[in-house]
Structures are given as structure tokens and as C-alpha cells.
PAMARBA-662748 format. One record per residue: residue in three letters; x negated, y, z negated of N, C-alpha, C, O in turn. Coordinates in steps of 0.001 Angstrom, whole numbers. Atoms other than C-alpha are relative to their C-alpha. Layout:
+------+---------+---------+---------+---------+---------+---------+---------+---------+---------+---------+---------+---------+
: code :      nX :      nY :      nZ :     caX :     caY :     caZ :      cX :      cY :      cZ :      oX :      oY :      oZ :
+------+---------+---------+---------+---------+---------+---------+---------+---------+---------+---------+---------+---------+
:  ALA :       X :       Y :       Z :       X :       Y :       Z :       X :       Y :       Z :       X :       Y :       Z :
...
+------+---------+---------+---------+---------+---------+---------+---------+---------+---------+---------+---------+---------+
//
This chain:
+------+---------+---------+---------+---------+---------+---------+---------+---------+---------+---------+---------+---------+
: code :      nX :      nY :      nZ :     caX :     caY :     caZ :      cX :      cY :      cZ :      oX :      oY :      oZ :
+------+---------+---------+---------+---------+---------+---------+---------+---------+---------+---------+---------+---------+
:  UNK :    1007 :   -1045 :     -30 :   22758 :   10784 :  -10125 :    -162 :     641 :   -1369 :   -1260 :    1068 :   -1726 :
:  UNK :      88 :    -607 :    1319 :   23590 :   12104 :  -13586 :    -960 :    -753 :    -912 :   -1659 :    -134 :   -1714 :
:  UNK :     926 :     779 :     818 :   21657 :    9217 :  -15203 :   -1447 :     338 :     331 :   -2295 :     379 :    -561 :
:  UNK :    1360 :    -326 :    -420 :   18565 :   10122 :  -13187 :    -459 :    1320 :    -606 :   -1618 :    1449 :   -1002 :
:  UNK :     379 :   -1328 :     465 :   18608 :   13734 :  -14333 :     192 :     192 :   -1502 :    -161 :    1239 :   -2044 :
:  UNK :    -187 :     -98 :    1445 :   19545 :   13021 :  -17953 :   -1343 :     -94 :    -714 :   -2311 :    -619 :    -163 :
:  UNK :    1185 :     110 :     859 :   16963 :   13314 :  -20720 :   -1258 :     580 :     647 :   -2336 :       1 :     516 :
:  UNK :    1136 :    -727 :    -594 :   14685 :   15717 :  -18807 :    -764 :    -791 :    1050 :   -1944 :    -521 :    1277 :
:  UNK :     651 :     725 :   -1090 :   13905 :   13240 :  -16028 :      27 :     874 :    1236 :     876 :    1755 :    1366 :
:  UNK :     -13 :    -747 :   -1243 :   13003 :   14613 :  -12629 :    -321 :    -909 :    1170 :    -972 :   -1941 :    1010 :
:  UNK :     226 :     738 :   -1229 :   12908 :   13349 :   -9080 :   -1069 :     744 :     788 :    -929 :    1935 :    1065 :
:  UNK :    1113 :    -620 :    -707 :    9639 :   13992 :   -7218 :    -267 :    -791 :    1281 :    -376 :   -2017 :    1246 :
:  UNK :     352 :     644 :   -1255 :    8916 :   13249 :   -3574 :   -1497 :     153 :     255 :   -2080 :    1204 :     -11 :
:  UNK :    1431 :     -18 :    -271 :    5378 :   12360 :   -2531 :    -219 :    -443 :    1438 :     340 :   -1450 :    1874 :
:  UNK :     314 :     329 :   -1381 :    4043 :   12329 :    1014 :   -1452 :    -467 :      69 :   -2366 :     241 :    -354 :
:  UNK :    1324 :     582 :    -227 :    1070 :   10084 :    1848 :    -863 :     -35 :   -1251 :   -2058 :     250 :   -1185 :
:  UNK :     780 :     244 :    1200 :      15 :    9459 :   -1737 :    -412 :    1220 :    -784 :    -952 :    1078 :   -1881 :
:  UNK :     332 :   -1230 :     714 :    -500 :   13105 :   -2720 :   -1455 :      -5 :    -479 :   -1729 :     317 :   -1635 :
:  UNK :    1420 :      33 :     350 :   -4299 :   12705 :   -2670 :    -814 :     752 :    1056 :    -306 :    1111 :    2119 :
:  UNK :     934 :    -627 :    -939 :   -7303 :   14308 :    -993 :    -842 :   -1129 :     598 :   -1728 :   -1657 :     -75 :
:  UNK :     669 :    1160 :    -588 :   -8549 :   11640 :    1454 :   -1525 :      45 :     -75 :   -2165 :    -988 :    -276 :
:  UNK :    1461 :    -120 :      30 :  -12123 :   12992 :    1510 :    -569 :    -393 :   -1370 :   -1734 :    -780 :   -1469 :
:  UNK :     446 :     397 :    1342 :  -12329 :   12298 :   -2242 :     470 :   -1413 :    -344 :    -279 :   -2209 :    -911 :
:  UNK :    -634 :    1234 :     435 :   -9987 :    9357 :   -2672 :    -554 :   -1234 :     720 :    -803 :   -2253 :      77 :
:  UNK :     459 :    1160 :    -763 :  -11197 :    7035 :     120 :   -1402 :    -439 :    -437 :   -1616 :   -1637 :    -624 :
:  UNK :    1296 :     456 :     512 :  -14858 :    7051 :   -1000 :      98 :    -665 :   -1382 :    -653 :   -1596 :   -1670 :
:  UNK :    -196 :     642 :    1308 :  -13651 :    6212 :   -4540 :     532 :   -1415 :     175 :      76 :   -2339 :    -497 :
:  UNK :    -539 :    1336 :    -247 :  -11611 :    3288 :   -3212 :   -1075 :    -945 :     529 :   -1136 :   -2109 :     134 :
:  UNK :    1092 :     819 :    -544 :  -14622 :    2029 :   -1247 :    -952 :    -415 :   -1114 :   -1376 :   -1569 :   -1172 :
:  UNK :     895 :     301 :    1132 :  -16804 :    2238 :   -4369 :     637 :   -1025 :    -931 :     -29 :   -1960 :   -1374 :
:  UNK :    -697 :     970 :     848 :  -14183 :     413 :   -6446 :     -25 :   -1386 :     638 :    -232 :   -2388 :     -46 :
:  UNK :      41 :    1280 :    -713 :  -14034 :   -2304 :   -3766 :   -1389 :    -624 :     -86 :   -1516 :   -1818 :    -360 :
:  UNK :    1369 :     502 :      55 :  -17823 :   -2641 :   -3678 :    -368 :    -489 :   -1404 :   -1150 :   -1428 :   -1556 :
:  UNK :     268 :     384 :    1388 :  -17892 :   -2874 :   -7486 :     891 :   -1146 :    -475 :     779 :   -1585 :   -1619 :
:  UNK :    -889 :    1096 :     361 :  -15228 :   -5600 :   -7448 :    1183 :     428 :    -857 :    1812 :    -403 :   -1512 :
:  UNK :   -1094 :    -521 :     827 :  -12646 :   -3357 :   -9128 :    1286 :     240 :     788 :    2319 :     557 :     198 :
:  UNK :   -1171 :    -226 :    -852 :  -10240 :   -3038 :   -6177 :     140 :   -1201 :     931 :    -634 :   -1330 :    1880 :
:  UNK :    -113 :    1260 :    -746 :   -9009 :   -6388 :   -4750 :     658 :     166 :    1376 :    1724 :    -395 :    1630 :
:  UNK :    -564 :    -263 :   -1324 :   -8410 :   -5206 :   -1190 :     308 :   -1296 :     747 :    1331 :   -1397 :    1424 :
:  UNK :    -180 :    1264 :    -723 :   -8796 :   -8746 :     158 :    1286 :    -719 :    -410 :    1845 :   -1485 :     376 :
:  UNK :   -1232 :     639 :     471 :   -5813 :   -9865 :   -1932 :    1245 :     792 :     417 :    2357 :     271 :     345 :
:  UNK :   -1127 :    -859 :    -347 :   -3615 :   -6983 :    -741 :     328 :     -20 :    1483 :    1457 :     286 :    1868 :
:  UNK :    -210 :     -40 :   -1449 :   -4045 :   -7319 :    3030 :     -68 :   -1393 :     607 :    -628 :   -2317 :      18 :
:  UNK :     146 :    1198 :    -812 :   -3690 :  -10041 :    5618 :      20 :     443 :    1451 :     872 :    1233 :    1854 :
:  UNK :     115 :    -376 :   -1410 :   -4723 :   -9732 :    9260 :     698 :   -1056 :     859 :     482 :   -2258 :     704 :
:  UNK :    -751 :     860 :    -919 :   -2441 :  -11160 :   11936 :    -387 :     345 :    1424 :    -638 :    1508 :    1740 :
:  UNK :     131 :    -252 :   -1432 :   -3009 :  -11577 :   15660 :    1306 :     609 :     499 :    2370 :     367 :     -72 :
:  UNK :   -1186 :    -675 :    -518 :    -602 :   -9506 :   17741 :    1123 :    -976 :     325 :    2300 :    -665 :     138 :
:  UNK :   -1027 :     990 :    -349 :    1180 :  -12650 :   18900 :     789 :    -473 :   -1228 :    1867 :   -1050 :   -1085 :
:  UNK :    -656 :     406 :    1242 :    2095 :  -13288 :   15232 :     666 :    1172 :    -722 :     867 :    1122 :   -1936 :
:  UNK :    -570 :   -1203 :     611 :    3670 :   -9871 :   14635 :    1306 :    -294 :    -743 :    1563 :     290 :   -1795 :
:  UNK :   -1252 :     331 :     698 :    7044 :  -11391 :   13731 :    -275 :    -682 :   -1334 :     440 :    -450 :   -2308 :
:  UNK :     378 :     644 :    1256 :    5374 :  -13546 :   11091 :    -521 :    1034 :    -992 :    -262 :     930 :   -2191 :
:  UNK :     504 :   -1071 :     868 :    3623 :  -10451 :    9720 :    1156 :     734 :    -662 :    1126 :     988 :   -1866 :
:  UNK :   -1179 :    -667 :     561 :    6980 :   -8708 :    9282 :     719 :    -905 :    -995 :    1140 :    -449 :   -2058 :
:  UNK :    -701 :     943 :     884 :    8541 :  -11831 :    7743 :    -747 :    -168 :   -1319 :    -126 :    -195 :   -2381 :
:  UNK :     800 :     154 :    1216 :    5669 :  -12264 :    5266 :      85 :    1243 :    -879 :     138 :    1144 :   -2105 :
:  UNK :    -129 :   -1246 :     759 :    5896 :   -8607 :    4263 :    1362 :      65 :    -683 :    1463 :     392 :   -1866 :
:  UNK :   -1355 :     -53 :     549 :    9648 :   -8803 :    3785 :     178 :   -1002 :   -1140 :     906 :    -733 :   -2096 :
:  UNK :     -98 :    1039 :    1035 :    9265 :  -11990 :    1710 :    -917 :     282 :   -1191 :    -880 :    -437 :   -2190 :
:  UNK :     905 :    -336 :    1091 :    6622 :  -10326 :    -466 :   -1259 :    -855 :     -38 :   -1944 :    -896 :   -1061 :
:  UNK :    1200 :     842 :     -54 :    3848 :  -12702 :     640 :   -1262 :     808 :     236 :   -2363 :     357 :     -80 :
:  UNK :    1147 :    -873 :    -274 :    1596 :   -9832 :    1703 :     428 :    1439 :    -271 :    1553 :    1838 :      31 :
:  UNK :    -291 :   -1389 :     329 :    1391 :   -6234 :     526 :    -175 :     909 :    1215 :     617 :    1825 :    1436 :
:  UNK :     297 :    -841 :   -1162 :    -142 :   -4752 :    3698 :    -405 :    -894 :    1160 :   -1570 :   -1277 :    1263 :
:  UNK :     381 :     783 :   -1180 :      18 :   -6772 :    6921 :    -700 :     912 :    1025 :    -278 :    2043 :    1267 :
:  UNK :     733 :    -729 :   -1027 :   -2479 :   -5652 :    9556 :      67 :    -821 :    1278 :    -324 :   -1988 :    1291 :
:  UNK :    -132 :     700 :   -1276 :   -1789 :   -6571 :   13177 :   -1094 :     493 :     929 :   -1177 :    1683 :    1236 :
:  UNK :    1083 :    -398 :    -915 :   -4804 :   -6606 :   15464 :     389 :    -320 :    1428 :    1006 :   -1345 :    1718 :
:  UNK :    -333 :     166 :   -1407 :   -4466 :   -6176 :   19188 :   -1228 :    -443 :     771 :   -1158 :    -640 :    1985 :
+------+---------+---------+---------+---------+---------+---------+---------+---------+---------+---------+---------+---------+
//
């Protein structure tokens, strides 16, 4: 812990991205529409029956955000 606090470093906790959703989400949508935010490369949709594969792919780093549809 001493290494973390040495040299004026600080530990900061953030809950849910520390953003204002009403401002941030429209910006993300605009970035996606402009081709500046590669959402399609960050997510993968899985059928509910493949939920174990979704967890395995996430754990292996194959997908950043697995989405399971029911």
C-alpha cells in the first residue's frame, strides 16, 4: 500500500463511470454513427442457451461485453 500512496499518488473509486448519462450516451451514439466508436467490435450477442460460452469468452478476453438475449 505504501507504494500506491508514494509520490503523491491517490486511490479514487468510481461508480458507474462517473458520467452524466443524459450527456454521455448521446455523445457515444454520435461517435458510433460517425464511425469513431467501434461498438460492434466490443460486444457480442449470445443466445441464452450459450450463456456459459459467453462467460468463457469474456474470461478468455475474446469479447469485451457479452450480451445474452433471452
